[in-house]
N, C-alpha and C positions, 0 to 999 in steps of 0.2 A: 458382686461383679468385680472383676479385677480392675486395678487402676488403669492398665493399658487399654482395656475396652472402654472405660469411661472417657479417656483422652481421645480415642478414635471417634466415639459418638459425639463428643463435644466439637471436635473439629469438622464433623460431617455437617453441622448446622451452624454456620457462622452468624446467621441472622438471629437465632435464638441466643447465642452467646452474647452478641452485641446488645440485644434488647434486655437481657438479664443484667448486664453491667450498667446500662443506662438507667434501669429501674433502681438499682442499688445506689447509683450516684444521685438520682433524684431523691431517694429516701434520705440519704446523708445530707443533702442540701436542705431538705425540709426540716430535718432534726436540728441543724445549725440555725436555721431561721427561727424555729420555736425557742431555741435556747437564747437567741439574741433578743427576742421579745420579752423573755422572762428575766433578763439581766437587771439586777438591782431590786427584784421583787423580794419583799420581806417574807420569808417562809419560816421564821423562827416560831417556837411553840407559843410565845406570848402573843403572836399575831392572831392566832386562832382562839 
């Protein structure tokens, strides 16, 4: 599918575009939250 058609399809459904970006933002926030929980955790080979 040419890039122009993809752009037209994406602009035809702004709700799907917004939901996709909200889902990506939520996933990024969850990733940062998990990283903050594991801050300072000893994962060196001697720990296992």
